[in-house]
LOTIVO-151735 format. One line per field, with one value per atom (N, C-alpha, C, CB): x, z, y; atom name; residue in one letter. Coordinates in Angstrom, 3 decimals. Each point is the difference from the previous one (the first is absolute). Glycine has a CB too. Example, Ala and Ser with C-alpha at 12.3 -4.5 7.8 and 13.67 -1.06 7.14 Angstrom:
BEGIN
x = [13.190/-0.890/0.900/-1.892/1.542/0.820/-0.770/1.184]
z = [7.800/0.000/0.000/1.246/-1.966/0.060/0.730/-2.145]
y = [-5.690/1.190/1.200/-1.173/2.223/1.190/1.090/-0.628]
atom = [N/CA/C/CB/N/CA/C/CB]
rest = [A/A/A/A/S/S/S/S]
This chain:
BEGIN
x = [-30.865/-0.194/1.332/-2.409/2.720/1.251/-0.271/0.944/-0.139/-0.139/1.311/-1.682/1.635/1.244/0.710/-0.995/2.333/0.812/-0.287/1.772/-2.097/-0.310/-1.343/2.461/-3.249/-1.321/-0.110/-1.027/0.430/-0.284/-1.400/1.523/-1.618/-1.286/0.013/-0.344/-0.812/-0.138/0.647/-2.124/2.916/0.607/-0.693/2.245/-2.936/-0.710/0.918/-1.774/3.026/0.946/0.529/0.646/-0.291/0.486/-1.162/1.983/-3.190/-1.227/0.107/-0.436/1.112/0.125/0.301/0.817/-0.921/0.341/1.521/-2.192/2.746/1.444/0.272/0.402/0.853/0.424/0.089/1.280/-1.839/0.027/0.660/-2.094/2.943/0.582/-0.954/2.384/-2.566/-0.988/0.700/-1.546/1.024/0.476/-1.187/2.252/-2.066/-1.059/0.069/0.046/-1.181/-0.039/0.123/-1.422/2.235/0.170/-0.193/1.608/-2.456/-0.272/1.233/-2.379/2.538/1.170/-0.099/0.293/0.765/0.057/-0.929/2.388/-3.100/-0.916/0.807/-1.693/1.200/0.680/-0.533/0.352/0.531/-0.429/-0.388/1.487/-1.017/-0.324/-1.193/2.399/-3.042/-1.189/-1.133/0.733/-1.614/-1.062/-0.896/0.042/-0.425/-0.866/0.662/-1.068/2.356/0.737/0.183/1.189/-0.946/0.142/-1.313/1.766/-2.876/-1.321/-0.299/-0.786/1.115/-0.214/0.798/-0.401/1.681/0.860/-0.504/1.947/-2.425/-0.482/-1.251/0.955/-1.838/-1.232/0.279/-1.266/2.379/0.352/0.757/0.085/0.300/0.764/-0.841/1.372/-0.703/-0.679/-0.699/-0.303/-0.665/-0.744/-1.122/0.555/-1.012/-1.135/0.371/-0.976/2.246/0.438/-0.240/-0.441/0.355/-0.167/-1.362/1.520/-1.553/-1.270/-0.845/1.109/-0.489/-0.756/0.069/0.491/-1.557/0.030/1.078/-2.445/3.162/1.045/-0.661/1.681/-1.292/-0.645/0.485/-0.218/-0.730/0.348/0.037/-1.051/-0.040/-0.067/-0.014/-1.243/2.024/0.053/-0.997/2.419/-3.199/-1.014/0.650/-1.712/2.729/0.650/1.240/-0.849/1.044/1.143/1.145/-1.550/1.202/1.007/0.089/-0.398/1.479/0.166/-0.140/1.534/-1.835/-0.118/1.383/-2.357/2.758/1.297/-0.174/0.794/-0.011/-0.075/1.239/-1.363/1.146/1.117/0.410/-0.786/2.090/0.541/0.609/0.451/-1.001/0.504/0.760/-1.917/3.221/0.846/0.353/0.935/-1.271/0.268/1.511/-2.199/2.670/1.442/0.456/-0.094/-0.841/0.346/0.109/-1.144/0.067/-0.038/0.113/-1.398/1.227/0.123/-1.278/2.349/-3.470/-1.298/-0.475/-0.584/0.088/-0.417/-1.520/2.127/-2.683/-1.433/-0.216/-0.370/-0.625/-0.339/-1.217/0.938/-0.794/-1.118/-0.775/1.269/-2.607/-0.779/0.253/-1.737/1.727/0.358/-1.008/1.189/-0.670/-0.860/0.349/-0.192/-0.811/0.237/0.698/-2.028/3.197/0.783/0.920/-0.097/0.293/0.852/1.467/-1.679/2.112/1.420/0.121/0.681/0.108/0.250/1.484/-1.986/2.301/1.400/0.273/0.042/1.013/0.378/1.078/-0.568/0.258/0.895/0.456/-1.148/2.307/0.549/-0.694/2.270/-2.804/-0.695/0.991/-2.166/2.247/0.892/-0.625/0.910/-0.102/-0.500/0.658/-0.455]
z = [-206.141/0.648/0.571/0.534/-0.751/0.496/1.269/-2.353/3.384/1.292/0.301/0.848/-0.386/0.319/1.219/-0.980/1.019/1.095/1.320/-1.651/1.603/1.217/-0.155/0.466/0.627/0.012/1.257/-1.310/1.190/1.173/0.472/-0.787/1.995/0.558/1.515/-1.901/2.528/1.443/0.792/-0.411/1.422/0.912/1.352/-1.223/1.710/1.268/1.213/-1.028/0.904/1.107/0.108/-0.296/-0.856/-0.023/0.087/-1.363/1.060/-0.047/-0.979/2.367/-3.484/-1.058/-1.323/1.665/-2.760/-1.294/-0.161/-0.987/0.703/-0.203/-1.246/2.478/-2.863/-1.157/0.400/-0.950/0.147/0.260/-1.172/1.411/-1.100/-1.058/-0.271/0.669/-1.936/-0.416/-0.378/-0.806/1.332/-0.419/-0.098/1.085/-1.749/-0.201/1.108/-2.503/3.143/1.086/-0.562/1.381/-0.740/-0.404/1.245/-1.906/1.794/1.133/0.382/-0.709/1.999/0.487/-0.229/1.696/-1.304/-0.149/1.031/-0.869/0.476/0.918/1.097/-1.846/3.100/1.127/0.194/1.095/-1.163/0.100/1.420/-1.909/2.918/1.386/0.533/0.338/-1.195/0.414/0.231/-1.292/2.262/0.387/-1.180/2.294/-3.103/-1.146/-1.011/0.335/-0.574/-0.968/0.528/-0.842/2.155/0.610/-0.085/1.555/-1.313/-0.074/-1.426/1.917/-2.890/-1.419/-0.409/-0.468/0.894/-0.333/0.649/-0.210/1.464/0.724/-0.668/2.126/-2.604/-0.659/-1.369/1.231/-1.845/-1.328/0.082/-0.840/2.039/0.155/-0.341/1.768/-2.074/-0.186/-1.338/2.437/-2.497/-1.240/-0.154/0.133/-1.357/-0.242/-0.800/2.109/-2.302/-0.846/0.588/-1.893/1.010/0.382/0.651/-1.877/3.001/0.716/-0.572/2.032/-2.766/-0.644/-1.512/1.912/-2.646/-1.444/-0.682/0.071/-0.986/-0.730/-1.066/0.430/-0.486/-0.922/-1.424/1.840/-2.717/-1.398/-0.834/0.224/-0.134/-0.768/0.967/-1.890/1.599/0.860/-0.485/0.524/0.409/-0.346/-0.237/1.349/-0.563/-0.089/-0.894/2.310/-3.069/-0.912/0.653/-1.986/2.927/0.606/1.500/-1.790/2.378/1.450/0.482/-0.058/1.342/0.562/0.409/0.804/-1.351/0.325/1.161/-2.401/3.477/1.183/0.044/1.264/-1.066/0.073/1.448/-2.102/2.341/1.321/-0.057/0.507/0.296/0.040/1.297/-1.426/1.309/1.178/0.130/-0.219/1.391/0.264/0.070/1.256/-1.988/-0.021/1.271/-2.492/3.259/1.245/1.172/-0.860/1.104/1.206/-0.303/1.062/-2.312/-0.356/0.173/0.642/-0.342/0.180/-1.342/1.940/-1.947/-1.250/-0.071/-0.047/-1.073/-0.271/-1.150/0.814/-0.670/-1.086/-0.726/1.272/-2.549/-0.823/-0.443/-0.795/0.896/-0.389/-1.451/1.662/-1.891/-1.313/-1.084/1.171/-2.387/-1.162/-1.024/0.420/-1.123/-1.010/-1.206/0.781/-1.070/-1.104/-0.531/0.989/-2.301/-0.597/0.309/-1.826/1.644/0.225/0.632/-1.955/3.026/0.649/-0.061/1.533/-1.940/-0.190/0.837/-2.354/3.161/0.794/-0.778/2.215/-2.581/-0.859/0.683/-2.013/1.595/0.467/-0.786/0.603/0.095/-0.658/-0.294/1.172/-2.436/-0.410/0.380/-1.908/2.528/0.409/-0.757/2.225]
y = [84.870/1.277/0.473/-0.572/1.824/0.564/0.810/0.076/-0.329/0.682/0.712/-1.722/2.985/0.703/-0.589/2.060/-1.922/-0.550/0.698/-0.579/1.865/0.755/0.706/0.322/-0.340/0.616/0.857/-1.937/3.118/0.816/-0.363/1.901/-2.455/-0.400/0.160/-1.613/1.458/0.213/-1.130/1.253/-0.882/-0.964/0.136/0.090/-1.153/0.104/0.158/-1.363/0.937/0.121/1.444/-2.438/3.025/1.382/0.995/-0.738/0.281/0.804/1.166/-0.637/0.383/0.999/-0.713/1.755/-1.040/-0.567/-0.014/0.815/-1.992/-0.133/-0.827/0.184/-0.224/-0.783/-1.475/1.987/-2.865/-1.442/-0.717/0.166/-1.155/-0.827/-1.157/0.632/-0.972/-1.002/-1.294/1.812/-2.934/-1.316/-0.937/0.378/-1.505/-0.979/-1.041/0.373/-0.663/-0.982/-1.404/1.541/-2.344/-1.398/-0.851/0.595/-1.595/-0.888/-0.791/-0.160/-0.101/-0.730/-1.502/1.770/-2.475/-1.447/-0.642/0.121/-1.196/-0.675/-0.676/-0.360/0.443/-0.625/-1.413/2.248/-3.229/-1.396/-0.377/-0.545/1.302/-0.321/0.800/-0.551/1.352/0.735/-0.990/2.057/-1.773/-0.946/-0.381/0.982/0.003/-0.283/-0.914/2.199/-1.992/-0.825/-1.416/2.043/-2.184/-1.326/-0.769/0.892/-0.195/-0.620/-0.449/1.424/-0.565/-0.299/-1.237/2.448/-2.508/-1.141/-1.285/1.559/-1.451/-1.165/-0.583/0.953/-0.070/-0.459/-0.597/1.749/-1.364/-0.525/-1.325/2.347/-2.765/-1.242/-1.229/1.112/-2.207/-1.292/-0.114/-0.105/-0.802/-0.249/1.008/-2.437/2.587/0.891/1.240/-0.823/1.048/1.112/1.375/-1.454/2.421/1.404/0.219/0.700/0.023/0.177/1.125/-0.858/1.760/1.074/-0.215/1.635/-1.295/-0.230/0.843/-0.535/-0.090/0.702/0.866/-1.867/3.148/0.924/-0.242/1.692/-1.995/-0.299/1.286/-2.290/3.077/1.245/1.173/-1.144/2.161/1.170/1.042/-0.455/0.983/1.002/1.356/-1.248/1.543/1.319/-0.079/0.597/0.465/0.072/0.766/-0.096/0.997/0.863/-0.223/1.684/-1.196/-0.016/1.442/-2.066/2.223/1.342/0.491/-0.477/1.620/0.585/0.974/-0.258/0.055/0.862/0.886/-1.730/3.029/0.947/0.213/1.133/-1.098/0.304/1.391/-2.458/3.358/1.371/0.203/0.829/-0.521/0.199/1.476/-2.339/2.900/1.417/0.226/0.235/0.767/0.273/0.707/0.139/0.465/0.691/-0.967/2.040/-2.813/-0.845/-1.499/1.756/-2.164/-1.413/-0.807/0.189/0.484/-0.665/-0.547/1.530/-2.771/-0.643/-0.067/-1.351/1.806/-0.063/-0.972/2.388/-3.265/-0.933/0.554/-2.010/2.289/0.462/-1.232/2.079/-2.065/-1.177/-0.395/0.656/-1.970/-0.528/0.305/-1.768/1.935/0.188/-1.067/2.501/-2.982/-1.033/0.614/-1.288/0.767/0.560/-1.091/2.348/-2.372/-1.032/0.257/-0.319/1.567/0.322/1.369/-1.419/1.503/1.288/0.298/-0.297/1.521/0.400/1.249/-0.984/0.947/1.166/0.757/-1.175/2.422/0.764/1.296/-0.978/1.450/1.277/1.112/-1.050/2.041/1.098/1.131/-0.619/1.014/1.092/1.333/-1.385/2.272/1.309/1.113/-0.909]
atom = [N/CA/C/CB/N/CA/C/CB/N/CA/C/CB/N/CA/C/CB/N/CA/C/CB/N/CA/C/CB/N/CA/C/CB/N/CA/C/CB/N/CA/C/CB/N/CA/C/CB/N/CA/C/CB/N/CA/C/CB/N/CA/C/CB/N/CA/C/CB/N/CA/C/CB/N/CA/C/CB/N/CA/C/CB/N/CA/C/CB/N/CA/C/CB/N/CA/C/CB/N/CA/C/CB/N/CA/C/CB/N/CA/C/CB/N/CA/C/CB/N/CA/C/CB/N/CA/C/CB/N/CA/C/CB/N/CA/C/CB/N/CA/C/CB/N/CA/C/CB/N/CA/C/CB/N/CA/C/CB/N/CA/C/CB/N/CA/C/CB/N/CA/C/CB/N/CA/C/CB/N/CA/C/CB/N/CA/C/CB/N/CA/C/CB/N/CA/C/CB/N/CA/C/CB/N/CA/C/CB/N/CA/C/CB/N/CA/C/CB/N/CA/C/CB/N/CA/C/CB/N/CA/C/CB/N/CA/C/CB/N/CA/C/CB/N/CA/C/CB/N/CA/C/CB/N/CA/C/CB/N/CA/C/CB/N/CA/C/CB/N/CA/C/CB/N/CA/C/CB/N/CA/C/CB/N/CA/C/CB/N/CA/C/CB/N/CA/C/CB/N/CA/C/CB/N/CA/C/CB/N/CA/C/CB/N/CA/C/CB/N/CA/C/CB/N/CA/C/CB/N/CA/C/CB/N/CA/C/CB/N/CA/C/CB/N/CA/C/CB/N/CA/C/CB/N/CA/C/CB/N/CA/C/CB/N/CA/C/CB/N/CA/C/CB/N/CA/C/CB/N/CA/C/CB/N/CA/C/CB/N/CA/C/CB/N/CA/C/CB/N/CA/C/CB/N/CA/C/CB/N/CA/C/CB/N/CA/C/CB/N/CA/C/CB/N/CA/C/CB/N/CA/C/CB/N/CA/C/CB/N/CA/C/CB/N/CA/C/CB/N/CA/C/CB/N/CA/C/CB/N/CA/C/CB/N/CA/C/CB/N/CA/C/CB]
rest = [X/X/X/X/X/X/X/X/X/X/X/X/X/X/X/X/X/X/X/X/X/X/X/X/X/X/X/X/X/X/X/X/X/X/X/X/X/X/X/X/X/X/X/X/X/X/X/X/X/X/X/X/X/X/X/X/X/X/X/X/X/X/X/X/X/X/X/X/X/X/X/X/X/X/X/X/X/X/X/X/X/X/X/X/X/X/X/X/X/X/X/X/X/X/X/X/X/X/X/X/X/X/X/X/X/X/X/X/X/X/X/X/X/X/X/X/X/X/X/X/X/X/X/X/X/X/X/X/X/X/X/X/X/X/X/X/X/X/X/X/X/X/X/X/X/X/X/X/X/X/X/X/X/X/X/X/X/X/X/X/X/X/X/X/X/X/X/X/X/X/X/X/X/X/X/X/X/X/X/X/X/X/X/X/X/X/X/X/X/X/X/X/X/X/X/X/X/X/X/X/X/X/X/X/X/X/X/X/X/X/X/X/X/X/X/X/X/X/X/X/X/X/X/X/X/X/X/X/X/X/X/X/X/X/X/X/X/X/X/X/X/X/X/X/X/X/X/X/X/X/X/X/X/X/X/X/X/X/X/X/X/X/X/X/X/X/X/X/X/X/X/X/X/X/X/X/X/X/X/X/X/X/X/X/X/X/X/X/X/X/X/X/X/X/X/X/X/X/X/X/X/X/X/X/X/X/X/X/X/X/X/X/X/X/X/X/X/X/X/X/X/X/X/X/X/X/X/X/X/X/X/X/X/X/X/X/X/X/X/X/X/X/X/X/X/X/X/X/X/X/X/X/X/X/X/X/X/X/X/X/X/X/X/X/X/X/X/X/X/X/X/X/X/X/X/X/X/X/X/X]
């Protein structure tokens, strides 16, 4: 799916329709000192192997792509809910 680099959409901060730059959301690096990660590591220690079953077959073929829309006026970022898609391409629209 091809998505334009800039989209005119509503900005809740400016309270008007403005030009937004489009980028693809990418999850950050996992924090090893986060409480959930420390708990997960602690439960995996010692004998007994992995505490959760290792997934052999994946049910889903695609991942959900989330769009990040950044207002060019105020810099406010809106996250568009993800849609299942194999490949998303951000392209320059010729005018």
